[in-house]
N, C-alpha and C positions, 0 to 999 in steps of 0.2 A: 735213435728217433730215422737218425736220415733213410737207414735200410727198409724202415715202414714207408716213409714219404718218396723215395725210390719208384718202391713194388707200386705204391697207390696211381705214382703218377703215369709206370710202362702199363702197366694193368691198366687202370684206367682210359689210358688214349685208347688199344686196342679192342677192350671190347664194351667202348664207346664206340668207338666204329663202328664194329660189330654190330650195334647195338641200333645204330643211325640209320645202317639202311638194311638191318631186317625189316621196317616197317613197311618198304617197298619191294619185299621180295615176294617169290606168288608164295610162297609159306605164307601168308600174312595178310597177302592183300590179294580181293573177289578179281578185281578186275584185272592186275596186274594175271595173275593166274590164269584167266579164258587167253589172256592174248600170248600168255609165252608158249602154253598147250601149244598152241596152233601152229608154232613157229616149226620148222621142217627143221630136226637135231640129229648129230650123225650118231651111230647105234652103238658107241664106244659113251655116250652120256650115263654120268653115275645118277641111280636116281636119286631121290630127294633127300632121303635118310645121309646117304653116302655124302653130300656134301654138308650135311649139318655134323653126323660126325671131323672129316676130314676140315673144318672149318674148326671149330673148337678146336684140336690138337695145334694148327697151325698159331691160330690166336693164340692159347697158351705159351708155344717155342718163341712168337712175334714177342708178348710182351716180357718173357726171359730175358732175351735178346737185350729188351728197351732196357729191364734193369741191369743185366750185365754193363753195358752202355754207363748208364748213370750210374756207377757203384766204381768206372774207373777214373784214375787222376786224373783231373782237365787237361787237356793237352789240346793244340788246333786238330789231331786226329780223332780225337771224339767228336770234336764237333760237329767232324766233316763224315763221319759215321751216325752219328744223329740224324744227322739233316737227312741222309739218305734214308735213314729207322723210320725220321716220320713220312717222309715222302711215300713208306707204303702204308706208312697205317691213312695214311691219308687217302690213298689210292681205295685202300679198305673199305672207306666210306665210298667215298666218289662212287665209283665202279658202277655198286646196285644205283645210285640216281641217275647214271646217266644210262644205262641199258635200260629200266625197270620205268621209272620216273619221265625220261627222256622218249626213251624204247627205241634211241638209236645204236644198233648194231653194229655202224662204220664207226662211231666215238671211240662205243664200250670195245672197239676192234683197238683201235688207237691206243684204249689207256690199258688195255690191255698187254702191247706192246710199250708201252712207257713204263708198266708197274715191273717185268722181265728187266729194264737196262738198270731201274730204280735199283731193283733186288738186287742183280747183279755189283752196282755200286756198295748198296749195303754189306754184302758181302766180303768185297780185297775190302772197302774203308774196316769196318769191324775189324776183322783178321787182326789188323795194325794194332789193335786196341783189347781187346780182349779175345782170342780163339774163340771157345765156347760160345759168346753171345755170336759169332763168324757162323760155327756151327749149326747152331740152332737155326739162323736162319734157311741154310738151303734147302729144310724140306717144301716151306714158301716158293722156294725159285724154280724147285723141281714142278709141282703144281700149278706157279703160273704158265710154265711150260706147255701142259699139257690144258691148261684151262685155256691156254690162245689161240691152240691147234682147235679146240673143239669151239671158241667163238668166232674164227673165222671160218670155219665150218656152216656153221649158224648163220652170218652175215655171206656166203658163197651159197647156200641152198632158196634164203630166203630177201 
């Protein structure tokens, strides 16, 4: 029963965060779409369907990582790893609010940078608890670096 509960907690947290942010996204919100399409973006900005595929994979890996951490033996290292993991999940929910609802290009760039730091902390702390949990978070970190580059370019150009 514990495995099911841990899986529900990890999956529900990650996909709940993503769902909360989706309500504010250009995909589902017309006024946001009008604003977002007017922004000058770098040529390497992926099309919307790529974002959907990438985030589905990243969310699945983040949920898997959270599950592996929840299943690990209780310890202070596990607590630290789960705290960093939770910061990443909160950032997934918070970014769309800051960028799309508040339309704050500067604050969303700062959030991207903070997420890189949280993700790095999540990987390094998870590595001490469960190597699979740590490796599952690496694609999220790599995407965050790319997304931060994109966000910096959008901020700079607009």
